[in-house]
C-alpha positions as CSV (number, residue, x, y, z in Angstrom):
1,X,18.7,-22.0,3.9
2,X,18.7,-20.6,7.4
3,X,16.4,-17.5,7.8
4,X,17.5,-14.7,9.8
5,X,15.6,-11.7,11.0
6,X,18.7,-9.8,10.5
7,X,18.2,-10.1,6.7
8,X,15.1,-7.9,7.1
9,X,17.0,-5.3,9.2
10,X,19.9,-5.4,6.6
11,X,17.4,-4.8,3.8
12,X,16.0,-1.9,5.6
13,X,19.5,-0.4,6.0
14,X,20.2,-1.1,2.3
15,X,17.1,0.9,1.2
16,X,18.4,3.9,3.4
17,X,21.8,3.7,1.5
18,X,20.2,3.5,-2.0
19,X,17.8,6.5,-1.4
20,X,20.5,8.4,0.4
21,X,23.0,7.8,-2.3
22,X,20.7,9.3,-4.8
23,X,20.3,12.6,-3.0
24,X,21.0,15.9,-4.9
25,X,24.7,16.4,-5.4
26,X,26.5,19.5,-4.1
27,X,27.0,22.3,-6.6
28,X,30.3,22.1,-8.5
29,X,33.1,24.7,-7.6
30,X,33.3,28.0,-9.6
31,X,35.2,27.4,-12.9
32,X,38.8,28.6,-13.2
33,X,40.9,29.3,-16.3
34,X,42.8,26.1,-17.0
35,X,46.5,26.1,-17.8
36,X,47.4,25.8,-21.5
37,X,47.7,22.1,-22.5
38,X,49.9,20.6,-25.2
39,X,47.1,18.4,-26.2
40,X,43.4,17.7,-25.5
41,X,42.2,14.4,-24.9
42,X,38.5,13.4,-25.2
43,X,37.0,12.0,-21.9
44,X,33.7,10.4,-21.7
45,X,31.5,11.9,-19.0
46,X,30.8,9.6,-15.9
47,X,27.7,7.6,-16.2
48,X,25.0,9.1,-13.9
49,X,23.7,6.9,-11.2
50,X,20.0,6.1,-12.0
51,X,17.5,7.4,-9.6
52,X,15.7,4.7,-7.6
53,X,12.3,3.6,-8.9
54,X,9.7,4.1,-6.2
55,X,6.8,1.7,-6.4
56,X,3.5,1.1,-4.6
57,X,3.3,2.1,-0.9
58,X,2.7,-0.9,1.2
59,X,0.3,-0.7,4.3
60,X,0.8,-2.7,7.4
61,X,-2.0,-2.8,9.9
62,X,-1.4,-3.0,13.6
63,X,-3.5,-3.0,16.9
64,X,-2.8,-3.7,20.4
65,X,-4.4,-3.1,23.9
66,X,-2.9,0.4,24.4
67,X,-5.5,0.9,27.0
68,X,-7.7,-1.3,29.2
69,X,-6.9,-4.3,31.5
70,X,-4.0,-5.8,29.2
71,X,-2.4,-2.6,28.5
72,X,0.8,-3.9,30.2
73,X,1.0,-6.2,27.1
74,X,-0.3,-3.7,24.5
75,X,1.9,-0.7,25.3
76,X,5.3,-2.4,24.6
77,X,3.7,-4.0,21.5
78,X,2.7,-0.4,20.4
79,X,6.2,1.0,21.2
80,X,7.7,-1.9,19.1
81,X,5.3,-1.0,16.1
82,X,6.2,2.6,16.3
83,X,9.9,1.8,16.4
84,X,9.7,-0.5,13.3
85,X,7.5,2.2,11.5
86,X,10.3,4.8,12.3
87,X,13.0,2.5,11.1
88,X,11.2,1.9,7.9
89,X,10.4,5.6,7.3
90,X,14.1,6.4,7.9
91,X,15.1,3.7,5.4
92,X,12.6,4.8,2.8
93,X,10.8,1.5,2.8
94,X,11.8,-1.9,1.5
95,X,13.2,-3.2,-1.7
96,X,11.4,-5.8,-3.8
97,X,13.1,-8.4,-5.9
98,X,13.0,-6.2,-8.9
99,X,14.8,-3.6,-7.2
100,X,11.8,-1.2,-6.8
101,X,11.7,0.7,-3.5
102,X,8.3,0.6,-1.7
103,X,7.5,2.9,1.3
104,X,5.7,1.1,4.1
105,X,3.0,2.9,6.1
106,X,2.2,1.3,9.5
107,X,-1.3,2.1,10.7
108,X,-1.8,1.5,14.4
109,X,-5.0,1.4,16.4
110,X,-5.9,0.6,20.1
111,X,-8.3,-2.4,20.7
112,X,-8.8,-1.0,24.3
113,X,-8.5,-4.7,25.5
114,X,-12.0,-5.3,24.2
115,X,-12.9,-8.2,21.7
116,X,-15.6,-5.9,20.1
117,X,-13.3,-3.0,19.6
118,X,-10.7,-5.3,18.1
119,X,-13.1,-6.5,15.6
120,X,-14.1,-3.0,14.7
121,X,-10.6,-1.8,14.2
122,X,-9.7,-5.0,12.2
123,X,-12.6,-4.3,9.9
124,X,-11.4,-0.7,9.5
125,X,-7.9,-1.8,8.6
126,X,-9.4,-4.3,6.1
127,X,-12.0,-2.3,4.4
128,X,-11.1,1.3,4.8
129,X,-7.3,1.4,5.1
130,X,-6.9,-1.5,2.8
131,X,-3.7,-2.8,4.4
132,X,-1.7,-5.6,3.0
133,X,-1.4,-7.5,6.2
134,X,-2.3,-7.2,9.9
135,X,-0.3,-7.8,13.1
136,X,-2.4,-7.4,16.2
137,X,-4.2,-8.7,19.2
138,X,-2.4,-8.4,22.6
139,X,-4.8,-10.9,24.2
140,X,-6.5,-14.2,23.0
141,X,-10.0,-12.6,23.4
142,X,-9.5,-9.8,20.9
143,X,-7.4,-12.1,18.7
144,X,-10.1,-14.7,18.5
145,X,-12.7,-12.1,17.8
146,X,-10.9,-11.2,14.7
147,X,-10.2,-14.7,13.3
148,X,-13.4,-15.0,11.3
149,X,-12.9,-11.4,9.7
150,X,-9.4,-12.4,8.7
151,X,-10.5,-15.7,7.2
152,X,-13.3,-14.2,5.3
153,X,-11.3,-11.2,4.0
154,X,-8.4,-13.5,3.1
155,X,-5.9,-11.2,4.6
156,X,-2.6,-12.5,6.4
157,X,-3.0,-11.9,10.1
158,X,-0.3,-12.5,12.8
159,X,-1.6,-12.4,16.3
160,X,0.4,-11.6,19.4
161,X,-1.7,-13.8,21.7
162,X,-1.0,-17.4,22.8
163,X,-4.3,-19.3,22.4
164,X,-4.0,-22.2,19.8
165,X,-7.5,-21.4,18.8
166,X,-6.3,-18.5,17.0
167,X,-4.6,-20.6,14.4
168,X,-6.4,-23.9,14.6
169,X,-10.1,-24.5,14.6
170,X,-10.8,-26.2,17.9
171,X,-13.7,-28.2,16.7
172,X,-12.2,-29.6,13.4
173,X,-8.5,-29.3,14.1
174,X,-7.9,-27.6,10.9
175,X,-5.3,-24.8,10.6
176,X,-6.8,-21.4,9.8
177,X,-5.3,-20.5,6.3
178,X,-4.9,-16.8,7.0
179,X,-4.0,-16.7,10.7
180,X,-0.5,-17.1,12.3
181,X,0.7,-16.2,15.8
182,X,4.1,-15.5,17.5
183,X,3.8,-16.2,21.2
184,X,4.7,-19.5,22.8
185,X,1.5,-21.5,23.7
186,X,-0.2,-22.1,26.9
187,X,0.3,-25.8,26.1
188,X,4.2,-25.1,26.3
189,X,3.7,-23.1,29.5
190,X,1.7,-25.8,31.0
191,X,4.3,-28.3,30.1
192,X,6.9,-26.3,32.1
193,X,4.5,-25.9,35.1
194,X,3.7,-29.7,35.2
195,X,7.4,-30.5,35.0
196,X,8.2,-28.2,37.8
197,X,5.4,-29.6,40.1
198,X,6.4,-33.1,39.3
199,X,10.0,-32.4,40.1
200,X,9.1,-30.9,43.5
201,X,7.1,-34.0,44.4
202,X,3.8,-32.5,44.5
203,X,0.6,-34.3,43.4
204,X,-2.2,-31.7,43.4
205,X,-2.4,-28.2,42.5
206,X,-5.1,-25.4,42.6
207,X,-5.7,-23.2,39.5
208,X,-7.2,-19.6,39.5
209,X,-7.5,-18.0,36.1
210,X,-9.0,-14.9,34.6
211,X,-12.3,-15.2,32.9
212,X,-11.1,-14.4,29.5
213,X,-9.7,-16.1,26.3
214,X,-6.2,-16.2,27.9
215,X,-7.2,-17.4,31.2
216,X,-9.6,-20.1,29.9
217,X,-7.0,-21.4,27.5
218,X,-4.5,-21.5,30.5
219,X,-6.8,-23.6,32.5
220,X,-7.4,-26.1,29.8
221,X,-3.7,-26.5,28.8
222,X,-2.4,-26.5,32.4
223,X,-5.0,-29.2,33.3
224,X,-4.0,-31.3,30.3
225,X,-0.3,-31.1,31.1
226,X,-0.9,-31.9,34.8
227,X,-3.1,-34.9,33.9
228,X,-0.3,-36.1,31.5
229,X,2.0,-36.2,34.6
230,X,-0.6,-37.6,36.8
231,X,-1.1,-34.4,38.9
232,X,-4.5,-33.5,40.1
233,X,-6.0,-30.0,39.7
234,X,-8.0,-30.3,42.9
235,X,-9.8,-26.9,42.8
236,X,-10.1,-24.3,40.0
237,X,-12.1,-21.1,39.7
238,X,-12.1,-17.9,37.7
239,X,-12.2,-14.2,38.3
240,X,-13.0,-11.2,36.2
241,X,-9.9,-9.3,34.9
242,X,-11.2,-6.1,36.7
243,X,-11.6,-7.8,40.1
244,X,-9.7,-6.5,43.1
245,X,-10.8,-9.0,45.7
246,X,-10.5,-12.8,45.5
247,X,-12.5,-14.9,48.0
248,X,-11.3,-18.0,45.9
249,X,-8.2,-18.0,48.0
250,X,-10.2,-19.3,51.0
251,X,-11.2,-22.3,48.9
252,X,-7.7,-22.8,47.8
253,X,-6.6,-23.2,51.4
254,X,-9.4,-25.5,52.1
255,X,-8.5,-27.7,49.4
256,X,-5.2,-28.6,50.7
257,X,-3.4,-28.3,47.3
258,X,0.3,-28.3,47.1
259,X,0.8,-25.2,44.9
260,X,-1.4,-22.4,43.2
261,X,-1.2,-22.0,39.6
262,X,-2.5,-18.6,38.3
263,X,-3.5,-18.1,34.8
264,X,-3.8,-14.4,34.1
265,X,-1.7,-11.4,33.0
266,X,-1.1,-8.2,34.9
267,X,-2.7,-6.4,36.7
268,X,-5.0,-9.4,37.6
269,X,-2.2,-11.8,37.9
270,X,-0.4,-9.3,40.4
271,X,-3.5,-8.8,42.4
272,X,-4.2,-12.6,42.8
273,X,-0.6,-13.2,43.9
274,X,-0.9,-10.5,46.6
275,X,-4.2,-12.1,47.7
276,X,-2.5,-15.7,47.7
277,X,0.5,-14.3,49.9
278,X,-1.8,-12.8,52.3
279,X,-4.2,-15.7,52.7
280,X,-1.9,-18.6,52.1
281,X,1.7,-17.2,52.8
282,X,3.4,-20.7,52.6
283,X,1.7,-21.9,49.5
284,X,4.1,-21.9,46.4
285,X,2.7,-19.8,43.5
286,X,3.4,-20.8,39.8
287,X,2.2,-18.4,37.0
288,X,2.2,-18.7,33.3
289,X,4.2,-16.9,30.6
290,X,1.7,-14.1,30.6
291,X,3.6,-12.3,33.3
292,X,7.0,-11.9,31.6
293,X,7.1,-8.2,32.1
294,X,8.1,-5.7,34.8
295,X,4.4,-4.7,35.4
296,X,3.8,-7.9,37.1
297,X,6.5,-7.4,39.6
298,X,5.9,-3.8,39.9
299,X,2.2,-4.3,40.8
300,X,2.7,-7.3,43.1
301,X,5.7,-5.9,45.0
302,X,7.0,-8.2,47.8
303,X,4.4,-10.8,47.0
304,X,6.2,-11.6,43.7
305,X,9.2,-12.8,45.5
306,X,9.8,-16.5,45.1
307,X,7.1,-16.9,42.3
308,X,8.2,-19.1,39.4
309,X,7.0,-19.3,35.8
310,X,8.0,-20.1,32.3
311,X,9.3,-17.1,30.3
312,X,10.8,-16.3,26.9
313,X,14.6,-15.9,26.4
314,X,14.3,-12.1,26.0
315,X,14.1,-11.5,29.7
316,X,17.6,-13.2,30.3
317,X,19.1,-12.8,26.9
318,X,22.4,-11.6,28.4
319,X,22.8,-14.9,30.2
320,X,22.5,-17.0,27.1
321,X,25.5,-18.8,25.5
322,X,27.2,-16.9,22.7
323,X,26.3,-19.7,20.2
324,X,22.5,-19.5,21.1
325,X,20.7,-18.8,17.8
326,X,18.5,-16.2,19.4
327,X,21.1,-14.1,21.3
328,X,22.2,-11.6,18.7
329,X,18.8,-10.7,17.8
330,X,17.5,-10.6,21.3
331,X,20.2,-8.2,22.3
332,X,19.7,-6.1,19.3
333,X,15.9,-5.8,19.9
334,X,16.6,-4.8,23.6
335,X,19.1,-2.2,22.6
336,X,16.9,-0.8,19.8
337,X,13.7,-0.6,22.1
338,X,15.5,1.0,25.0
339,X,17.1,3.6,22.6
340,X,13.7,4.2,20.9
341,X,11.6,4.5,24.1
342,X,14.1,6.0,26.4
343,X,13.3,3.3,29.0
344,X,15.6,1.0,30.8
345,X,15.6,-2.6,31.0
346,X,12.5,-2.5,33.3
347,X,10.5,-1.4,30.1
348,X,11.3,-4.7,28.2
349,X,8.8,-7.4,27.9
350,X,8.3,-10.6,26.0
351,X,5.1,-9.0,24.6
352,X,7.0,-6.3,22.7
353,X,9.0,-9.0,21.4
354,X,5.9,-10.9,20.1
355,X,5.2,-7.8,18.1
356,X,8.7,-7.5,16.8
357,X,8.6,-11.1,15.4
358,X,5.1,-10.6,13.7
359,X,6.2,-7.3,12.2
360,X,9.4,-8.5,10.8
361,X,7.6,-11.6,9.2
362,X,5.5,-9.3,7.3
363,X,8.2,-6.9,6.3
364,X,10.4,-9.7,5.2
365,X,7.4,-11.1,3.1
366,X,7.0,-7.5,1.5
367,X,10.5,-7.7,0.1
368,X,9.4,-10.8,-1.9
369,X,6.7,-8.8,-3.7
370,X,7.1,-7.7,-7.4
371,X,5.9,-4.2,-8.3
372,X,2.5,-4.2,-10.1
373,X,0.6,-6.8,-7.8
374,X,-2.9,-5.8,-6.9
375,X,-4.0,-5.7,-3.3
376,X,-5.5,-9.3,-3.4
377,X,-2.4,-10.8,-5.0
378,X,-0.1,-8.9,-2.4
379,X,-2.2,-10.4,0.4
380,X,-2.0,-13.9,-0.9
381,X,1.7,-13.6,-1.6
382,X,2.5,-12.5,1.9
383,X,0.5,-15.3,3.5
384,X,2.3,-17.8,1.3
385,X,5.7,-16.3,2.1
386,X,5.1,-16.6,5.8
387,X,3.9,-20.1,5.5
388,X,6.9,-21.4,3.5
389,X,9.8,-19.1,4.2
390,X,9.7,-18.6,8.0
391,X,11.9,-21.7,8.8
392,X,14.8,-21.9,11.0
393,X,14.0,-18.3,11.8
394,X,15.5,-17.0,15.1
395,X,13.0,-14.4,16.6
396,X,12.4,-13.2,20.2
397,X,10.1,-15.9,20.9
398,X,12.2,-18.9,19.7
399,X,13.5,-20.4,16.4
400,X,10.3,-20.5,14.3
401,X,9.4,-23.1,11.8
402,X,6.2,-22.4,10.1
403,X,4.5,-25.1,8.1
404,X,1.0,-25.5,6.4
405,X,0.0,-27.5,9.3
406,X,1.5,-25.3,12.2
407,X,1.1,-21.4,11.9
408,X,3.2,-20.9,15.0
409,X,6.3,-23.3,14.6
410,X,7.7,-23.4,18.1
411,X,8.3,-26.0,20.6
412,X,8.3,-26.4,24.4
413,X,12.0,-25.5,24.2
414,X,11.2,-22.0,23.3
415,X,10.5,-21.1,26.9
416,X,12.8,-21.2,29.8
417,X,12.0,-21.0,33.5
418,X,12.5,-18.0,35.9
419,X,12.1,-17.1,39.5
420,X,11.6,-13.6,40.9
421,X,14.5,-12.8,43.3
422,X,15.3,-9.3,44.5
423,X,12.6,-7.6,42.5
424,X,13.7,-9.0,39.1
425,X,13.9,-12.2,37.2
426,X,16.6,-14.9,37.8
427,X,17.1,-17.7,35.3
428,X,15.9,-20.9,37.2
429,X,16.6,-24.0,35.1
430,X,15.6,-27.4,36.1
431,X,19.0,-28.4,37.4
432,X,18.5,-25.7,40.2
433,X,15.1,-26.9,41.1
């Protein structure tokens, strides 16, 4: 059966109706003297509606980079978690298969864009808050720092970061049993970059990347994708996410490469783009899917014009065909997010969407839990549900098909390609290259 994220939202709405339908009724009108009747008939009183059964409160842990270098990712993710929490609170929780209603508490922390802080808050969620599942990690570094903790504690974890090492042991190739993720991978992004470079007739590129988990994975995946397409990475170097000056651009120019690939998120990605435009104004700039938010364009300004990169469909949802399986959900998320935050379209980002997908996975899994399960059993049941039931599941990041071997379940087609024109994104499909 095709799984729809709307099923979760419908279930939330149903809880609200059930709880609201059992509110205290209005007092009856004052009695009046009835007219005399010829005969009195015996009428059975109406059967009262039973009060809903309220069960165990479920706890959903969440953390993102609300502050620090990757806050442009973490803030919309936090906003999304607060939006889901408000929807759940208004509804009264979720309904289990036994009809029992369960309030859901969403506990939110800031990992400060720091892997050590991320590990600390993850431990707090596991040991002190005793949450049923965790969605968290804006960046690959903080997410990777939490993987051993999640595995040891045997708690379902859905990361919002892109590195494949979050869900698969890079040494053994084995899938981590308790770890999942929602973003498209840098492997998918690198595939789009290599396709674009090949179609443009170029045979060598330079690569500058942030010295963190995301940037390092970008370099590895972009290099692999380029090699598959017989394209050479003739020069590569890293920078610290907090850097504001980039002497690497001089080496890029000296290398004679045909295009520059930047593997970073804002603000670093924006600052490198500015430096590239200043030092090599005619060099084409290609970025990864880590810049799919308004913060990149806002910080880079005019330097962003003409840059190209892979991006999730959320940023151009209104341009999708009506029969696209993601379109309805994408438009709903956009509408709900803007209404909740009071922001316009400029506040949208694919990163908030990554949080949305992960949160809905967990909430949907919670609707499968029978009342009476202890914490250990609930955690195991949520993990099992995600692994076996998130199939043909349209989310903001793509149509997911989770399997025991693949705890992401997306393909290259989950991304599209965009170009910055006039200070915003323009859909830039291969036929327009």
